[in-house]
N, C-alpha and C positions, 0 to 999 in steps of 0.2 A: 455927064452920065454917073451912074454911081458905080461902086467898087467893089468887088466880092473877095474878100482873099478869106484864110482861115487859120486862125490861133488860139492858142489856150493861155488862160491865166488863174492865178490862186490868190484870193484874197487874203486880208489877213488873217493868220494862225489863230486866233481868237474865234472866228467866226467857222473855220473849218468849210469854206464855201469855194468850192469849184466853179467858175466863169470858163464857158464856152464862148468864145468870142470869133464869130466870123464880117468880114469887112477891114477896110479901111479907114482908119483913125482919121474924122472929119478934120479937114484944114480950114483954116480960120473963114477963109470964103466959104464954105460947103456950109449945107444945111444937113445935119446926121440927124439921123434915124437909130432909136436903139431896140431893139424886139428882146423879150425878155419871157421865157417860159416856167411853168413851174417845175418842170421834170426835164431830162434830156429827149431829144427830138425823137430820135432812134427813128423807128418805121411807123411813130402816129401820126396818122395821117390829117388831122386835127393841127398838130404843131407845123407839119412840113407846110401846109396850105399856111398858115401863118404866116411864116416865113417867107414865102412866095408873095405874099402878097407886102408884105415887108421891102422885099425886093423888086418888084414892081412899081411900087410907089416911089422908093429912090430914084427908079430911072424914069418916073414921071416928071418928077421935081427935077433929078439932077443932084440929088442925096447921096450922100454914102451913106450906109446898111451896116451896121452892128448886130449878132444875137448872142444874148446871155443865156446861156442854159443853164438852170437852177437843180442842182443836184436832186433837190426835193422842195415841195411848194414852200417849203418854211423861208427858204434860203431866198426868196423871191423881192422880203421888203432891202436886204441887205444889196441887192441887186439893182433895185431899183432907186436906192441913196447913190450906191456907186454910178450909175448913169446920170443921175442928176449932177453928180460932184464933177464929172466931165463935161457937163454945158452940152448934152444933147440938145437938140432943137425939138425933138420928137421923142415921145418913149412908149410906145406900144406893150403894155401888161396883157398877155392872152391866159384867160380861164378866170373864173370865179374866185381862184387861189389868190390872185392881183389887189384885188377891191380895196380892202383895207388897208394895204401897201400904199396903194397909188392914192388912197386920201390923207395918209399920213405926212408922204411925202410931199404931196404938191403944191402943197398950201409953203413949200421952204425953197420951192423953183419956182416963181411964180413966173419966170420968162421960158417954161419947158413946156410944151402940150402934152397932156398924158391922154392916150387911146387906148380904153377898158375894151377887149373884145371878147363877147360873150356872156358879158357882165357887168350889169350897174347898179351904184350904190341906191339904195332907197332913199337914202337923205340928200338935201340939197348940195347938188356941187358945185366946188369951186369954176370960174368960168375958164381954166386951163385942164378941167379933167370932161373928157368925152366917151360917149358909149356908144359901140357897135352891136346890136346884141339881137339874137336871132329867134326865132317859133320853132324850134326843135320837133314840139308836138303835132307840127301839121305835117311832117314828112314824114313822122315815127308811125302816125295815125296811118298812114299810106301802106307800110311793112306792114302794121298790124293788119290790115284789106285784104294785102298779098295772101300774108298768113291764116286769114280767116277764112281766104276761098281755096287755096291750096292744102288745107293739111286732111290726111285722109282718116287719123286719130283720131282728133277732137281735140287732141291738147298740142298746143303751142306753146313756146317762150321767149324767154329774153333775159340774157345776162347782161348783165349792168355793172360798174366799177362799183358805187359806192352809194351808200341808200343815203341818200340826202334829197329833200326837194328839188335840186335843179335836175338831177339824173330823173326823177320821175318825169320829167318831160318827153324821154324817151321810151321807158317802160311803161309810163300810163297811156301816154299818146300810142303805143303801140297796141295795147289790152285794148283799149276803147276804140282802135280802127279793127281789129280780130271781130268783136263783139256786133260792131256796126254791120258787118256783112254775114255774121254768123252767129246769132245768140245764144249759141247754144254752146262753143267754143270755152275749152280751160285754158285760162292763160296762166302759167306758172313763171314767177320772176326767181333767179339768184344773181346774187351780189357777190363779186371777186374778192372784195375786203382786204387784209393783209395791210402790208407796209407799201406797196407799190401798186394799189389799188388799178392806177391807169396807165400801169405799163406791165403787167404781168400773164402774159399769154397761158404758163402755165397752170396759174388757177383757173384762168380763164375758162381751158378746157376741161380742167376738171368739173367747173360748173354746169358745161356745154353737156360732157357725156352721162350729168345725173341727170340731167333734163329730160336727155334721149333716152337713158334707160325708165326714167317714170314714162314715155310713152309721148314725148314732143319728136312729131316728126317735122315743124318749122321751127327753127330758133333765129333769132335776131343779135346779131352780135354787136351790141352797144356799149362796148370796154374799151374805148379808145383806144392804147396799141395793145391790150392784152388782147383784141377781139382776134387776133390773127390765130391764135388758142383754139376758138371758136369753130374756124375755119379748117383749121386741122382737124378737129374733132367730126365735121361734116364730111370731108373727104373717106374717113375713116368708118364713119358708121352709116353714111349713105342721106342722112337729113337733109333738108333744102334751110339755107340761111340767107341771110340778109346782112349789108355792111353799112357804116355811117359814112361820113363825110366825100371820100372820094371812088370813083370805077375802080374796085380793085376785085372786079368778078375771076381774075387769074388766080386769084388766094384759094379760088375752092374750084374748078374746074367742074363745069357739070353740076353744080351745086349752090351756086348764090344766086339767085333768083333777082334780085332788085338791089339801088343803095341810097338809103338816105343822103342826098346829096346837100353837101353844106359849103355854100360861095364865100366859106371865109376872107378868099384872096380878094375877090372882086370888094367885100366890104370896107376891108382895112381901104383900098385902092381910095374908092369912095368917101371914105370919112377924113381921110388925109387930104383928100382933095378939096372936103369942105375946111377943113382945119386951116389950109395954106390960102385961104379966102375970107378967112378972117373970122370962121365962126365959134361964137363961145359956147362953150358945154353943150357940144354940138351931140345930139341922141339919132340914130337910127334903129327902127327894128325892120329885121328881113325875115319873109315869110315866105306863102308861094307865090304871093302877089306880086311881089316885090322881084320874086326871082334870086331870092337868097339864098331859099331851101327847096329842095326840090326832087324827083327822080327819077333813073335812069328811062324809065315809064312815061315819061314828059320830055326826055330829049329828042331834039329831031333825029328823025328815020335813021341816017347814016350813022350818027353817034350812036342810037340805039342798038343799028346791026352790027360796028366795032367795039362794042363792050364785054361781049365777051358773057354777059348774063342772063339767064335762063329765059327771060320779060322778050328777048327780042323775038325768041318762037316761040311768043304765046299773046299773039295780038288780041285775043276776047279777053283774057285777064288786062292785059295792059292799057283795051278802051274802061272797063270796067272802071280802075286806076284813074283815068284822064277824067273820067266826067264825077269821079268823089273829087278828086282835083278843084274843079272848075266850080262844083261846088262850094267848098271851101273860103274859092277865089270870090265867087258872088256871096258870100256869105250866108246863102242858104245852109249851110251845114258848117254847125258853129261846134269846133273841138273843142273841148274841155283844157285848160291849162294847168295842168297839176301844180306849177312853181306859185302861180294866184292862189291857187286854192290853201296854201300852206301859208 
């Protein structure tokens, strides 16, 4: 059985980094997994799902599991070296912030398997570097379709963390989905920015309020941990909102329509099972067809009914979303991948 505890440690003063560890130290006979995040987990649903996946994998294979929470993305390299130095069998680096560090550290630790989640280097990878990525633009397209169908003002918006090509999978996918069902809709994008773009609900709320003031009556919160600021603005201003990663409609009761679900935990579990099976340079891409991306509208009726999301009370829109999703799965509707365009 895996063991989970919590403690904190600080690295050398020269680095000034704080690592948050959860998990018992691996014994000699244990397989050990270390999960490394680019920021403190807090209420970031993406990072929470990643931790859940690491813990589920630990339970599955009988491994000890630790979590190193970096204070900022720049800290990931030191944390990767620290994890390798203690002899971890599997190191999970989540987000694009881990890519360069994993590619630097992996050759120095050939007996350790590195799993990159949500990103993969474009260059050739060593055999001990594995990737699990997602097609976020597919679910974001569905959120955009909902926005295009539900807007009354003709203007919808999306709040993202930072303007980089990867994040356009959310913002661009949303815009494409809205225009697919409503060609005349205006789509506005705002970025959180700042020092903590992925965990700044105050700045995210400011952007959502600005979108609302500009006439947007549906706003997609795709700002990671900052999205709670979008949801707070939705509750105050009365616009419809959508979320990413996990069902969290209770964060804006009566205002959140649906969620672009991202099964990060399941992807980690499946990837670690493949690694344990001897896979080299394992790669897996998860979208609607694989069940790695989804929406509440695509969930079992019981899940939808218990979600607290507004889509549960709108069978007509749910049916339209389901039909669009099936077209994407069948390949009759191709969703543009903004990341590939860049």
